[in-house]
mmCIF file of the N, C-alpha and C atoms, coordinates in Angstrom:
data_MODEL
# 
_entry.id   MODEL 
# 
loop_
_atom_site.group_PDB 
_atom_site.id 
_atom_site.type_symbol 
_atom_site.label_atom_id 
_atom_site.label_alt_id 
_atom_site.label_comp_id 
_atom_site.label_asym_id 
_atom_site.label_entity_id 
_atom_site.label_seq_id 
_atom_site.pdbx_PDB_ins_code 
_atom_site.Cartn_x 
_atom_site.Cartn_y 
_atom_site.Cartn_z 
_atom_site.occupancy 
_atom_site.B_iso_or_equiv 
_atom_site.pdbx_formal_charge 
_atom_site.auth_seq_id 
_atom_site.auth_comp_id 
_atom_site.auth_asym_id 
_atom_site.auth_atom_id 
_atom_site.pdbx_PDB_model_num 
ATOM 1   N N  . MET A 1 1  ? -5.744 50.890 -34.227 1.00 0.00 ? 1  MET A N  1 
ATOM 2   C CA . MET A 1 1  ? -4.497 50.867 -33.217 1.00 0.00 ? 1  MET A CA 1 
ATOM 3   C C  . MET A 1 1  ? -4.125 51.690 -33.505 1.00 0.00 ? 1  MET A C  1 
ATOM 4   N N  . ASN A 1 2  ? -3.369 52.890 -32.787 1.00 0.00 ? 2  ASN A N  1 
ATOM 5   C CA . ASN A 1 2  ? -2.883 53.672 -32.895 1.00 0.00 ? 2  ASN A CA 1 
ATOM 6   C C  . ASN A 1 2  ? -1.692 53.323 -32.568 1.00 0.00 ? 2  ASN A C  1 
ATOM 7   N N  . ASP A 1 3  ? -0.490 54.565 -33.027 1.00 0.00 ? 3  ASP A N  1 
ATOM 8   C CA . ASP A 1 3  ? 0.834  54.222 -32.837 1.00 0.00 ? 3  ASP A CA 1 
ATOM 9   C C  . ASP A 1 3  ? 1.414  54.099 -31.757 1.00 0.00 ? 3  ASP A C  1 
ATOM 10  N N  . ALA A 1 4  ? 1.040  54.635 -30.656 1.00 0.00 ? 4  ALA A N  1 
ATOM 11  C CA . ALA A 1 4  ? 1.811  54.495 -29.521 1.00 0.00 ? 4  ALA A CA 1 
ATOM 12  C C  . ALA A 1 4  ? 1.440  53.359 -28.995 1.00 0.00 ? 4  ALA A C  1 
ATOM 13  N N  . SER A 1 5  ? 0.327  52.595 -29.053 1.00 0.00 ? 5  SER A N  1 
ATOM 14  C CA . SER A 1 5  ? -0.797 51.135 -28.393 1.00 0.00 ? 5  SER A CA 1 
ATOM 15  C C  . SER A 1 5  ? 0.636  50.602 -29.321 1.00 0.00 ? 5  SER A C  1 
ATOM 16  N N  . LEU A 1 6  ? 0.755  50.275 -30.173 1.00 0.00 ? 6  LEU A N  1 
ATOM 17  C CA . LEU A 1 6  ? 1.531  49.341 -31.030 1.00 0.00 ? 6  LEU A CA 1 
ATOM 18  C C  . LEU A 1 6  ? 2.934  49.579 -30.502 1.00 0.00 ? 6  LEU A C  1 
ATOM 19  N N  . VAL A 1 7  ? 3.711  50.394 -30.251 1.00 0.00 ? 7  VAL A N  1 
ATOM 20  C CA . VAL A 1 7  ? 4.807  50.634 -29.930 1.00 0.00 ? 7  VAL A CA 1 
ATOM 21  C C  . VAL A 1 7  ? 4.695  50.035 -28.585 1.00 0.00 ? 7  VAL A C  1 
ATOM 22  N N  . ARG A 1 8  ? 4.066  50.304 -27.157 1.00 0.00 ? 8  ARG A N  1 
ATOM 23  C CA . ARG A 1 8  ? 4.103  49.806 -25.882 1.00 0.00 ? 8  ARG A CA 1 
ATOM 24  C C  . ARG A 1 8  ? 3.525  48.162 -25.831 1.00 0.00 ? 8  ARG A C  1 
ATOM 25  N N  . MET A 1 9  ? 2.550  47.429 -26.877 1.00 0.00 ? 9  MET A N  1 
ATOM 26  C CA . MET A 1 9  ? 2.748  46.570 -26.872 1.00 0.00 ? 9  MET A CA 1 
ATOM 27  C C  . MET A 1 9  ? 3.962  45.875 -27.243 1.00 0.00 ? 9  MET A C  1 
ATOM 28  N N  . ALA A 1 10 ? 4.512  45.598 -28.598 1.00 0.00 ? 10 ALA A N  1 
ATOM 29  C CA . ALA A 1 10 ? 5.775  45.681 -29.045 1.00 0.00 ? 10 ALA A CA 1 
ATOM 30  C C  . ALA A 1 10 ? 7.004  45.613 -28.275 1.00 0.00 ? 10 ALA A C  1 
ATOM 31  N N  . ASN A 1 11 ? 6.516  46.525 -27.357 1.00 0.00 ? 11 ASN A N  1 
ATOM 32  C CA . ASN A 1 11 ? 8.627  46.681 -26.465 1.00 0.00 ? 11 ASN A CA 1 
ATOM 33  C C  . ASN A 1 11 ? 7.725  46.155 -25.450 1.00 0.00 ? 11 ASN A C  1 
ATOM 34  N N  . GLN A 1 12 ? 6.698  45.348 -24.360 1.00 0.00 ? 12 GLN A N  1 
ATOM 35  C CA . GLN A 1 12 ? 6.033  44.815 -23.125 1.00 0.00 ? 12 GLN A CA 1 
ATOM 36  C C  . GLN A 1 12 ? 6.659  43.487 -24.135 1.00 0.00 ? 12 GLN A C  1 
ATOM 37  N N  . ILE A 1 13 ? 6.203  43.180 -25.067 1.00 0.00 ? 13 ILE A N  1 
ATOM 38  C CA . ILE A 1 13 ? 7.058  42.029 -25.383 1.00 0.00 ? 13 ILE A CA 1 
ATOM 39  C C  . ILE A 1 13 ? 8.239  41.155 -25.521 1.00 0.00 ? 13 ILE A C  1 
ATOM 40  N N  . ALA A 1 14 ? 9.058  42.366 -26.118 1.00 0.00 ? 14 ALA A N  1 
ATOM 41  C CA . ALA A 1 14 ? 9.989  42.446 -25.773 1.00 0.00 ? 14 ALA A CA 1 
ATOM 42  C C  . ALA A 1 14 ? 10.541 42.607 -24.470 1.00 0.00 ? 14 ALA A C  1 
ATOM 43  N N  . ALA A 1 15 ? 10.120 43.191 -23.571 1.00 0.00 ? 15 ALA A N  1 
ATOM 44  C CA . ALA A 1 15 ? 10.643 43.060 -22.372 1.00 0.00 ? 15 ALA A CA 1 
ATOM 45  C C  . ALA A 1 15 ? 10.256 42.092 -21.490 1.00 0.00 ? 15 ALA A C  1 
ATOM 46  N N  . ASN A 1 16 ? 9.172  41.115 -21.871 1.00 0.00 ? 16 ASN A N  1 
ATOM 47  C CA . ASN A 1 16 ? 8.298  39.919 -21.420 1.00 0.00 ? 16 ASN A CA 1 
ATOM 48  C C  . ASN A 1 16 ? 9.220  38.882 -21.895 1.00 0.00 ? 16 ASN A C  1 
ATOM 49  N N  . ALA A 1 17 ? 10.440 38.586 -22.784 1.00 0.00 ? 17 ALA A N  1 
ATOM 50  C CA . ALA A 1 17 ? 10.534 37.555 -23.495 1.00 0.00 ? 17 ALA A CA 1 
ATOM 51  C C  . ALA A 1 17 ? 11.414 36.906 -22.274 1.00 0.00 ? 17 ALA A C  1 
ATOM 52  N N  . PRO A 1 18 ? 11.977 35.837 -22.334 1.00 0.00 ? 18 PRO A N  1 
ATOM 53  C CA . PRO A 1 18 ? 12.347 34.693 -21.234 1.00 0.00 ? 18 PRO A CA 1 
ATOM 54  C C  . PRO A 1 18 ? 13.763 35.402 -21.602 1.00 0.00 ? 18 PRO A C  1 
ATOM 55  N N  . PRO A 1 19 ? 14.906 35.005 -20.462 1.00 0.00 ? 19 PRO A N  1 
ATOM 56  C CA . PRO A 1 19 ? 16.212 35.974 -20.733 1.00 0.00 ? 19 PRO A CA 1 
ATOM 57  C C  . PRO A 1 19 ? 17.083 34.543 -21.880 1.00 0.00 ? 19 PRO A C  1 
ATOM 58  N N  . ARG A 1 20 ? 17.168 34.674 -23.213 1.00 0.00 ? 20 ARG A N  1 
ATOM 59  C CA . ARG A 1 20 ? 17.953 34.036 -24.059 1.00 0.00 ? 20 ARG A CA 1 
ATOM 60  C C  . ARG A 1 20 ? 18.769 34.559 -24.284 1.00 0.00 ? 20 ARG A C  1 
ATOM 61  N N  . PRO A 1 21 ? 19.528 34.384 -25.422 1.00 0.00 ? 21 PRO A N  1 
ATOM 62  C CA . PRO A 1 21 ? 20.262 35.191 -26.623 1.00 0.00 ? 21 PRO A CA 1 
ATOM 63  C C  . PRO A 1 21 ? 19.852 35.689 -27.173 1.00 0.00 ? 21 PRO A C  1 
ATOM 64  N N  . PRO A 1 22 ? 20.232 37.113 -27.747 1.00 0.00 ? 22 PRO A N  1 
ATOM 65  C CA . PRO A 1 22 ? 19.280 38.270 -28.358 1.00 0.00 ? 22 PRO A CA 1 
ATOM 66  C C  . PRO A 1 22 ? 18.884 37.071 -29.532 1.00 0.00 ? 22 PRO A C  1 
ATOM 67  N N  . VAL A 1 23 ? 19.341 36.901 -30.451 1.00 0.00 ? 23 VAL A N  1 
ATOM 68  C CA . VAL A 1 23 ? 18.794 35.912 -31.692 1.00 0.00 ? 23 VAL A CA 1 
ATOM 69  C C  . VAL A 1 23 ? 17.671 35.223 -31.311 1.00 0.00 ? 23 VAL A C  1 
ATOM 70  N N  . ASP A 1 24 ? 17.896 34.197 -30.260 1.00 0.00 ? 24 ASP A N  1 
ATOM 71  C CA . ASP A 1 24 ? 16.583 33.163 -30.071 1.00 0.00 ? 24 ASP A CA 1 
ATOM 72  C C  . ASP A 1 24 ? 15.457 34.337 -29.088 1.00 0.00 ? 24 ASP A C  1 
ATOM 73  N N  . ALA A 1 25 ? 15.438 35.506 -28.499 1.00 0.00 ? 25 ALA A N  1 
ATOM 74  C CA . ALA A 1 25 ? 14.346 35.973 -28.050 1.00 0.00 ? 25 ALA A CA 1 
ATOM 75  C C  . ALA A 1 25 ? 14.040 36.935 -29.612 1.00 0.00 ? 25 ALA A C  1 
ATOM 76  N N  . ALA A 1 26 ? 14.334 37.552 -30.011 1.00 0.00 ? 26 ALA A N  1 
ATOM 77  C CA . ALA A 1 26 ? 14.082 38.080 -31.494 1.00 0.00 ? 26 ALA A CA 1 
ATOM 78  C C  . ALA A 1 26 ? 13.140 36.999 -32.562 1.00 0.00 ? 26 ALA A C  1 
ATOM 79  N N  . ALA A 1 27 ? 13.725 36.017 -32.283 1.00 0.00 ? 27 ALA A N  1 
ATOM 80  C CA . ALA A 1 27 ? 13.271 34.851 -32.959 1.00 0.00 ? 27 ALA A CA 1 
ATOM 81  C C  . ALA A 1 27 ? 11.762 34.587 -32.354 1.00 0.00 ? 27 ALA A C  1 
ATOM 82  N N  . ALA A 1 28 ? 11.927 34.844 -31.116 1.00 0.00 ? 28 ALA A N  1 
ATOM 83  C CA . ALA A 1 28 ? 10.408 34.274 -30.195 1.00 0.00 ? 28 ALA A CA 1 
ATOM 84  C C  . ALA A 1 28 ? 9.326  35.318 -30.413 1.00 0.00 ? 28 ALA A C  1 
ATOM 85  N N  . ILE A 1 29 ? 9.774  36.325 -30.537 1.00 0.00 ? 29 ILE A N  1 
ATOM 86  C CA . ILE A 1 29 ? 9.134  37.627 -30.916 1.00 0.00 ? 29 ILE A CA 1 
ATOM 87  C C  . ILE A 1 29 ? 8.497  37.502 -32.176 1.00 0.00 ? 29 ILE A C  1 
ATOM 88  N N  . ALA A 1 30 ? 9.392  37.223 -32.938 1.00 0.00 ? 30 ALA A N  1 
ATOM 89  C CA . ALA A 1 30 ? 9.021  37.246 -34.483 1.00 0.00 ? 30 ALA A CA 1 
ATOM 90  C C  . ALA A 1 30 ? 7.931  36.405 -34.659 1.00 0.00 ? 30 ALA A C  1 
ATOM 91  N N  . THR A 1 31 ? 8.135  34.955 -34.145 1.00 0.00 ? 31 THR A N  1 
ATOM 92  C CA . THR A 1 31 ? 6.871  33.926 -33.604 1.00 0.00 ? 31 THR A CA 1 
ATOM 93  C C  . THR A 1 31 ? 5.684  34.239 -33.195 1.00 0.00 ? 31 THR A C  1 
ATOM 94  N N  . HIS A 1 32 ? 5.535  35.582 -32.141 1.00 0.00 ? 32 HIS A N  1 
ATOM 95  C CA . HIS A 1 32 ? 4.590  35.726 -31.843 1.00 0.00 ? 32 HIS A CA 1 
ATOM 96  C C  . HIS A 1 32 ? 3.513  37.281 -32.732 1.00 0.00 ? 32 HIS A C  1 
ATOM 97  N N  . LEU A 1 33 ? 4.392  37.825 -33.349 1.00 0.00 ? 33 LEU A N  1 
ATOM 98  C CA . LEU A 1 33 ? 4.097  38.818 -34.163 1.00 0.00 ? 33 LEU A CA 1 
ATOM 99  C C  . LEU A 1 33 ? 3.164  37.948 -35.303 1.00 0.00 ? 33 LEU A C  1 
ATOM 100 N N  . ARG A 1 34 ? 3.871  37.334 -35.851 1.00 0.00 ? 34 ARG A N  1 
ATOM 101 C CA . ARG A 1 34 ? 3.502  36.220 -37.033 1.00 0.00 ? 34 ARG A CA 1 
ATOM 102 C C  . ARG A 1 34 ? 2.132  35.891 -36.344 1.00 0.00 ? 34 ARG A C  1 
ATOM 103 N N  . THR A 1 35 ? 2.288  35.164 -35.706 1.00 0.00 ? 35 THR A N  1 
ATOM 104 C CA . THR A 1 35 ? 1.277  34.253 -35.209 1.00 0.00 ? 35 THR A CA 1 
ATOM 105 C C  . THR A 1 35 ? 0.099  35.462 -34.532 1.00 0.00 ? 35 THR A C  1 
ATOM 106 N N  . PHE A 1 36 ? -0.062 36.312 -33.547 1.00 0.00 ? 36 PHE A N  1 
ATOM 107 C CA . PHE A 1 36 ? -0.995 37.202 -33.107 1.00 0.00 ? 36 PHE A CA 1 
ATOM 108 C C  . PHE A 1 36 ? -1.119 38.438 -33.330 1.00 0.00 ? 36 PHE A C  1 
ATOM 109 N N  . TRP A 1 37 ? -0.039 39.002 -34.377 1.00 0.00 ? 37 TRP A N  1 
ATOM 110 C CA . TRP A 1 37 ? -0.666 40.568 -35.109 1.00 0.00 ? 37 TRP A CA 1 
ATOM 111 C C  . TRP A 1 37 ? -1.008 40.172 -36.215 1.00 0.00 ? 37 TRP A C  1 
ATOM 112 N N  . ALA A 1 38 ? -2.317 40.602 -36.790 1.00 0.00 ? 38 ALA A N  1 
ATOM 113 C CA . ALA A 1 38 ? -2.650 40.679 -38.212 1.00 0.00 ? 38 ALA A CA 1 
ATOM 114 C C  . ALA A 1 38 ? -1.613 41.933 -38.790 1.00 0.00 ? 38 ALA A C  1 
ATOM 115 N N  . PRO A 1 39 ? -2.274 41.034 -40.200 1.00 0.00 ? 39 PRO A N  1 
ATOM 116 C CA . PRO A 1 39 ? -0.651 42.239 -41.321 1.00 0.00 ? 39 PRO A CA 1 
ATOM 117 C C  . PRO A 1 39 ? -0.697 43.269 -41.152 1.00 0.00 ? 39 PRO A C  1 
ATOM 118 N N  . PRO A 1 40 ? -2.203 44.062 -40.643 1.00 0.00 ? 40 PRO A N  1 
ATOM 119 C CA . PRO A 1 40 ? -1.963 45.427 -41.112 1.00 0.00 ? 40 PRO A CA 1 
ATOM 120 C C  . PRO A 1 40 ? -1.079 46.140 -39.755 1.00 0.00 ? 40 PRO A C  1 
ATOM 121 N N  . MET A 1 41 ? -1.533 45.559 -38.366 1.00 0.00 ? 41 MET A N  1 
ATOM 122 C CA . MET A 1 41 ? -0.682 45.844 -37.555 1.00 0.00 ? 41 MET A CA 1 
ATOM 123 C C  . MET A 1 41 ? 0.985  45.568 -37.465 1.00 0.00 ? 41 MET A C  1 
ATOM 124 N N  . ARG A 1 42 ? 1.292  44.572 -38.651 1.00 0.00 ? 42 ARG A N  1 
ATOM 125 C CA . ARG A 1 42 ? 3.097  44.445 -38.580 1.00 0.00 ? 42 ARG A CA 1 
ATOM 126 C C  . ARG A 1 42 ? 3.254  45.350 -39.505 1.00 0.00 ? 42 ARG A C  1 
ATOM 127 N N  . ALA A 1 43 ? 2.416  45.766 -40.754 1.00 0.00 ? 43 ALA A N  1 
ATOM 128 C CA . ALA A 1 43 ? 2.848  46.578 -41.343 1.00 0.00 ? 43 ALA A CA 1 
ATOM 129 C C  . ALA A 1 43 ? 3.236  48.265 -40.696 1.00 0.00 ? 43 ALA A C  1 
ATOM 130 N N  . ASP A 1 44 ? 2.041  48.613 -39.763 1.00 0.00 ? 44 ASP A N  1 
ATOM 131 C CA . ASP A 1 44 ? 1.806  49.603 -38.994 1.00 0.00 ? 44 ASP A CA 1 
ATOM 132 C C  . ASP A 1 44 ? 3.229  49.752 -38.326 1.00 0.00 ? 44 ASP A C  1 
ATOM 133 N N  . LEU A 1 45 ? 3.915  48.300 -37.719 1.00 0.00 ? 45 LEU A N  1 
ATOM 134 C CA . LEU A 1 45 ? 4.908  48.370 -36.815 1.00 0.00 ? 45 LEU A CA 1 
ATOM 135 C C  . LEU A 1 45 ? 6.205  48.542 -37.687 1.00 0.00 ? 45 LEU A C  1 
ATOM 136 N N  . ASP A 1 46 ? 6.253  48.222 -38.411 1.00 0.00 ? 46 ASP A N  1 
ATOM 137 C CA . ASP A 1 46 ? 7.217  48.448 -39.918 1.00 0.00 ? 46 ASP A CA 1 
ATOM 138 C C  . ASP A 1 46 ? 7.696  49.756 -39.959 1.00 0.00 ? 46 ASP A C  1 
ATOM 139 N N  . ARG A 1 47 ? 6.405  50.690 -40.649 1.00 0.00 ? 47 ARG A N  1 
ATOM 140 C CA . ARG A 1 47 ? 6.610  51.592 -40.574 1.00 0.00 ? 47 ARG A CA 1 
ATOM 141 C C  . ARG A 1 47 ? 7.110  52.812 -38.900 1.00 0.00 ? 47 ARG A C  1 
ATOM 142 N N  . ILE A 1 48 ? 6.934  52.084 -38.408 1.00 0.00 ? 48 ILE A N  1 
ATOM 143 C CA . ILE A 1 48 ? 7.087  52.960 -37.266 1.00 0.00 ? 48 ILE A CA 1 
ATOM 144 C C  . ILE A 1 48 ? 8.946  52.450 -37.060 1.00 0.00 ? 48 ILE A C  1 
ATOM 145 N N  . ALA A 1 49 ? 9.343  51.678 -36.864 1.00 0.00 ? 49 ALA A N  1 
ATOM 146 C CA . ALA A 1 49 ? 10.417 51.005 -36.821 1.00 0.00 ? 49 ALA A CA 1 
ATOM 147 C C  . ALA A 1 49 ? 11.384 51.854 -38.085 1.00 0.00 ? 49 ALA A C  1 
ATOM 148 N N  . ALA A 1 50 ? 10.717 51.983 -38.798 1.00 0.00 ? 50 ALA A N  1 
ATOM 149 C CA . ALA A 1 50 ? 11.306 53.162 -40.429 1.00 0.00 ? 50 ALA A CA 1 
ATOM 150 C C  . ALA A 1 50 ? 11.289 54.749 -39.767 1.00 0.00 ? 50 ALA A C  1 
ATOM 151 N N  . ASP A 1 51 ? 10.337 55.111 -39.049 1.00 0.00 ? 51 ASP A N  1 
ATOM 152 C CA . ASP A 1 51 ? 10.245 56.278 -38.883 1.00 0.00 ? 51 ASP A CA 1 
ATOM 153 C C  . ASP A 1 51 ? 10.603 56.804 -37.546 1.00 0.00 ? 51 ASP A C  1 
ATOM 154 N N  . GLU A 1 52 ? 10.522 55.763 -36.620 1.00 0.00 ? 52 GLU A N  1 
ATOM 155 C CA . GLU A 1 52 ? 11.227 56.267 -35.717 1.00 0.00 ? 52 GLU A CA 1 
ATOM 156 C C  . GLU A 1 52 ? 11.745 54.841 -34.722 1.00 0.00 ? 52 GLU A C  1 
ATOM 157 N N  . PRO A 1 53 ? 12.977 54.916 -35.618 1.00 0.00 ? 53 PRO A N  1 
ATOM 158 C CA . PRO A 1 53 ? 13.667 53.796 -34.666 1.00 0.00 ? 53 PRO A CA 1 
ATOM 159 C C  . PRO A 1 53 ? 13.471 53.596 -33.588 1.00 0.00 ? 53 PRO A C  1 
ATOM 160 N N  . GLY A 1 54 ? 13.791 54.805 -32.576 1.00 0.00 ? 54 GLY A N  1 
ATOM 161 C CA . GLY A 1 54 ? 14.321 55.169 -31.003 1.00 0.00 ? 54 GLY A CA 1 
ATOM 162 C C  . GLY A 1 54 ? 13.247 54.535 -30.559 1.00 0.00 ? 54 GLY A C  1 
ATOM 163 N N  . ALA A 1 55 ? 11.807 54.259 -31.041 1.00 0.00 ? 55 ALA A N  1 
ATOM 164 C CA . ALA A 1 55 ? 11.101 54.455 -30.108 1.00 0.00 ? 55 ALA A CA 1 
ATOM 165 C C  . ALA A 1 55 ? 10.363 52.699 -29.730 1.00 0.00 ? 55 ALA A C  1 
ATOM 166 N N  . LEU A 1 56 ? 11.380 51.668 -30.477 1.00 0.00 ? 56 LEU A N  1 
ATOM 167 C CA . LEU A 1 56 ? 11.201 50.149 -30.330 1.00 0.00 ? 56 LEU A CA 1 
ATOM 168 C C  . LEU A 1 56 ? 12.809 49.528 -30.051 1.00 0.00 ? 56 LEU A C  1 
ATOM 169 N N  . ASP A 1 57 ? 12.315 49.015 -29.124 1.00 0.00 ? 57 ASP A N  1 
ATOM 170 C CA . ASP A 1 57 ? 13.297 47.755 -28.478 1.00 0.00 ? 57 ASP A CA 1 
ATOM 171 C C  . ASP A 1 57 ? 14.288 47.154 -29.556 1.00 0.00 ? 57 ASP A C  1 
ATOM 172 N N  . PRO A 1 58 ? 15.204 47.235 -29.420 1.00 0.00 ? 58 PRO A N  1 
ATOM 173 C CA . PRO A 1 58 ? 16.283 46.512 -30.206 1.00 0.00 ? 58 PRO A CA 1 
ATOM 174 C C  . PRO A 1 58 ? 15.799 45.319 -30.838 1.00 0.00 ? 58 PRO A C  1 
ATOM 175 N N  . LEU A 1 59 ? 15.240 44.225 -29.748 1.00 0.00 ? 59 LEU A N  1 
ATOM 176 C CA . LEU A 1 59 ? 15.031 42.974 -29.864 1.00 0.00 ? 59 LEU A CA 1 
ATOM 177 C C  . LEU A 1 59 ? 13.226 43.341 -31.092 1.00 0.00 ? 59 LEU A C  1 
ATOM 178 N N  . VAL A 1 60 ? 12.794 44.254 -30.783 1.00 0.00 ? 60 VAL A N  1 
ATOM 179 C CA . VAL A 1 60 ? 12.059 44.454 -32.143 1.00 0.00 ? 60 VAL A CA 1 
ATOM 180 C C  . VAL A 1 60 ? 11.837 44.714 -33.397 1.00 0.00 ? 60 VAL A C  1 
ATOM 181 N N  . HIS A 1 61 ? 13.127 45.297 -33.218 1.00 0.00 ? 61 HIS A N  1 
ATOM 182 C CA . HIS A 1 61 ? 13.946 45.591 -34.667 1.00 0.00 ? 61 HIS A CA 1 
ATOM 183 C C  . HIS A 1 61 ? 14.581 44.545 -35.061 1.00 0.00 ? 61 HIS A C  1 
ATOM 184 N N  . ALA A 1 62 ? 15.025 43.381 -34.140 1.00 0.00 ? 62 ALA A N  1 
ATOM 185 C CA . ALA A 1 62 ? 15.501 42.071 -34.775 1.00 0.00 ? 62 ALA A CA 1 
ATOM 186 C C  . ALA A 1 62 ? 14.211 41.418 -34.965 1.00 0.00 ? 62 ALA A C  1 
ATOM 187 N N  . ALA A 1 63 ? 13.596 41.326 -33.925 1.00 0.00 ? 63 ALA A N  1 
ATOM 188 C CA . ALA A 1 63 ? 12.101 40.306 -34.876 1.00 0.00 ? 63 ALA A CA 1 
ATOM 189 C C  . ALA A 1 63 ? 12.215 40.850 -36.241 1.00 0.00 ? 63 ALA A C  1 
ATOM 190 N N  . LEU A 1 64 ? 12.270 41.863 -36.531 1.00 0.00 ? 64 LEU A N  1 
ATOM 191 C CA . LEU A 1 64 ? 11.318 42.442 -37.728 1.00 0.00 ? 64 LEU A CA 1 
ATOM 192 C C  . LEU A 1 64 ? 12.038 42.023 -39.000 1.00 0.00 ? 64 LEU A C  1 
ATOM 193 N N  . GLU A 1 65 ? 13.671 41.880 -38.690 1.00 0.00 ? 65 GLU A N  1 
ATOM 194 C CA . GLU A 1 65 ? 14.242 41.389 -39.743 1.00 0.00 ? 65 GLU A CA 1 
ATOM 195 C C  . GLU A 1 65 ? 14.342 40.246 -39.869 1.00 0.00 ? 65 GLU A C  1 
ATOM 196 N N  . GLN A 1 66 ? 13.544 39.398 -38.966 1.00 0.00 ? 66 GLN A N  1 
ATOM 197 C CA . GLN A 1 66 ? 13.663 37.943 -38.789 1.00 0.00 ? 66 GLN A CA 1 
ATOM 198 C C  . GLN A 1 66 ? 12.520 37.912 -39.344 1.00 0.00 ? 66 GLN A C  1 
ATOM 199 N N  . LEU A 1 67 ? 11.438 38.204 -39.762 1.00 0.00 ? 67 LEU A N  1 
ATOM 200 C CA . LEU A 1 67 ? 9.854  38.564 -40.101 1.00 0.00 ? 67 LEU A CA 1 
ATOM 201 C C  . LEU A 1 67 ? 10.458 38.689 -41.428 1.00 0.00 ? 67 LEU A C  1 
ATOM 202 N N  . HIS A 1 68 ? 11.255 39.325 -41.894 1.00 0.00 ? 68 HIS A N  1 
ATOM 203 C CA . HIS A 1 68 ? 11.387 39.873 -43.605 1.00 0.00 ? 68 HIS A CA 1 
ATOM 204 C C  . HIS A 1 68 ? 12.130 38.926 -44.040 1.00 0.00 ? 68 HIS A C  1 
ATOM 205 N N  . ALA A 1 69 ? 13.266 38.493 -43.121 1.00 0.00 ? 69 ALA A N  1 
ATOM 206 C CA . ALA A 1 69 ? 14.159 37.521 -43.965 1.00 0.00 ? 69 ALA A CA 1 
ATOM 207 C C  . ALA A 1 69 ? 13.242 36.436 -44.346 1.00 0.00 ? 69 ALA A C  1 
ATOM 208 N N  . ASN A 1 70 ? 12.439 35.892 -43.218 1.00 0.00 ? 70 ASN A N  1 
ATOM 209 C CA . ASN A 1 70 ? 11.839 34.474 -43.552 1.00 0.00 ? 70 ASN A CA 1 
ATOM 210 C C  . ASN A 1 70 ? 10.548 34.014 -44.372 1.00 0.00 ? 70 ASN A C  1 
ATOM 211 N N  . ALA A 1 71 ? 9.901  35.406 -44.950 1.00 0.00 ? 71 ALA A N  1 
ATOM 212 C CA . ALA A 1 71 ? 8.706  35.924 -45.953 1.00 0.00 ? 71 ALA A CA 1 
ATOM 213 C C  . ALA A 1 71 ? 9.191  35.600 -46.918 1.00 0.00 ? 71 ALA A C  1 
# 
């Protein structure tokens, strides 16, 4: 899967997160990424977050931080 597709999908997940406090929304996104995204997809998303931080919604960044904290 290419980077643009991963960015689009991750940002769509963030955009469709139910309204809730950011920490809870990030936790829900992290759960989705852990459950439905293959490890190589998450690794690519990590790389994108580091190389092109502005491409991802802030909630996606927070979700990635939670994934790493709970790894």
